[in-house]
C-alpha positions as a Markdown table, in Angstrom:
| # | Residue | x | y | z |
|---|---|---|---|---|
| 1 | Met | -3.0 | 9.6 | 3.9 |
| 2 | Val | -4.2 | 10.1 | 7.5 |
| 3 | Asp | -3.7 | 13.4 | 9.3 |
| 4 | Lys | -0.7 | 13.2 | 11.7 |
| 5 | Lys | -3.0 | 13.7 | 14.8 |
| 6 | Tyr | -4.7 | 10.5 | 13.9 |
| 7 | Ser | -1.8 | 8.3 | 12.9 |
| 8 | Gly | -0.9 | 5.2 | 14.8 |
| 9 | Arg | -4.6 | 4.3 | 15.4 |
| 10 | Gly | -5.1 | 1.8 | 12.6 |
| 11 | Ile | -7.1 | 4.2 | 10.4 |
| 12 | Gly | -4.8 | 3.8 | 7.4 |
| 13 | His | -4.8 | 0.1 | 7.7 |
| 14 | Ala | -8.6 | 0.0 | 8.0 |
| 15 | Leu | -8.9 | 2.3 | 4.9 |
| 16 | Arg | -6.7 | -0.1 | 3.0 |
| 17 | Glu | -8.8 | -3.1 | 3.9 |
| 18 | Asp | -12.0 | -1.3 | 3.0 |
| 19 | Leu | -10.6 | -0.3 | -0.4 |
| 20 | Leu | -9.1 | -3.7 | -1.3 |
| 21 | Ala | -11.7 | -6.0 | 0.2 |
| 22 | Pro | -14.0 | -6.1 | -2.8 |
| 23 | Arg | -11.2 | -6.3 | -5.4 |
| 24 | Gln | -11.0 | -9.5 | -7.4 |
| 25 | Glu | -7.6 | -9.0 | -8.9 |
| 26 | Glu | -4.6 | -11.1 | -8.0 |
| 27 | Arg | -2.5 | -8.2 | -6.8 |
| 28 | Ala | -2.6 | -4.5 | -6.0 |
| 29 | Thr | 0.0 | -1.9 | -7.1 |
| 30 | Leu | 1.1 | 1.1 | -5.2 |
| 31 | Leu | 3.3 | 4.0 | -6.2 |
| 32 | Val | 5.1 | 5.7 | -3.2 |
| 33 | Arg | 7.7 | 8.4 | -3.3 |
| 34 | Pro | 11.0 | 7.0 | -1.9 |
| 35 | Asp | 11.0 | 9.6 | 1.0 |
| 36 | Asn | 7.5 | 8.8 | 2.1 |
| 37 | Thr | 7.5 | 7.7 | 5.8 |
| 38 | Ala | 4.4 | 5.6 | 5.3 |
| 39 | Thr | 6.5 | 3.1 | 3.4 |
| 40 | Ala | 7.4 | 1.3 | 6.6 |
| 41 | Ala | 3.7 | 0.8 | 7.4 |
| 42 | Tyr | 3.1 | -0.5 | 3.8 |
| 43 | Thr | 5.9 | -3.1 | 4.1 |
| 44 | Gly | 4.6 | -4.1 | 7.5 |
| 45 | Trp | 1.2 | -4.8 | 5.9 |
| 46 | Gly | 2.8 | -7.1 | 3.3 |
| 47 | Trp | 3.6 | -4.8 | 0.4 |
| 48 | Lys | 6.8 | -5.7 | -1.4 |
| 49 | Gln | 8.8 | -3.3 | -3.4 |
| 50 | Gln | 9.2 | -4.6 | -7.1 |
| 51 | Gly | 11.2 | -1.7 | -8.6 |
| 52 | Gln | 11.0 | 2.0 | -9.3 |
| 53 | Leu | 9.2 | 4.0 | -11.9 |
| 54 | Arg | 9.4 | 7.6 | -13.1 |
| 55 | Pro | 6.1 | 8.3 | -15.0 |
| 56 | Asp | 6.8 | 11.7 | -16.4 |
| 57 | Ala | 7.6 | 13.3 | -13.0 |
| 58 | Pro | 9.1 | 12.3 | -9.6 |
| 59 | Leu | 10.6 | 8.9 | -9.0 |
| 60 | Phe | 8.4 | 6.4 | -7.2 |
| 61 | Asn | 9.0 | 3.0 | -5.5 |
| 62 | Val | 6.5 | 0.4 | -7.0 |
| 63 | Leu | 5.0 | -1.8 | -4.2 |
| 64 | Met | 2.8 | -4.8 | -4.8 |
| 65 | Leu | 0.5 | -6.7 | -2.6 |
| 66 | Lys | -0.8 | -10.2 | -3.4 |
| 67 | Leu | -4.4 | -9.9 | -2.7 |
| 68 | Ser | -5.0 | -13.7 | -2.7 |
| 69 | Leu | -3.2 | -13.8 | 0.6 |
| 70 | Gln | -5.5 | -11.4 | 2.4 |
| 71 | Pro | -8.0 | -12.6 | 5.0 |
| 72 | Gly | -11.3 | -13.6 | 3.5 |
| 73 | Arg | -9.8 | -14.4 | 0.0 |
| 74 | Ser | -9.3 | -17.8 | -1.5 |
């Protein structure tokens, strides 16, 4: 997460790109609490909700991103 005073500057997007760029997997999975306001940004970046999961604690939305569709990937 990016501190609120730095939000809207593309920092979160750049961090995501740096973290996922070297990955060779077909897809990435992200667990997000349903009330997380960043969900709109994730879906804007191409993440798709696939369901929900409760892994021994709070409920999470399960978002996935096809990495093969990202720039620089075949």
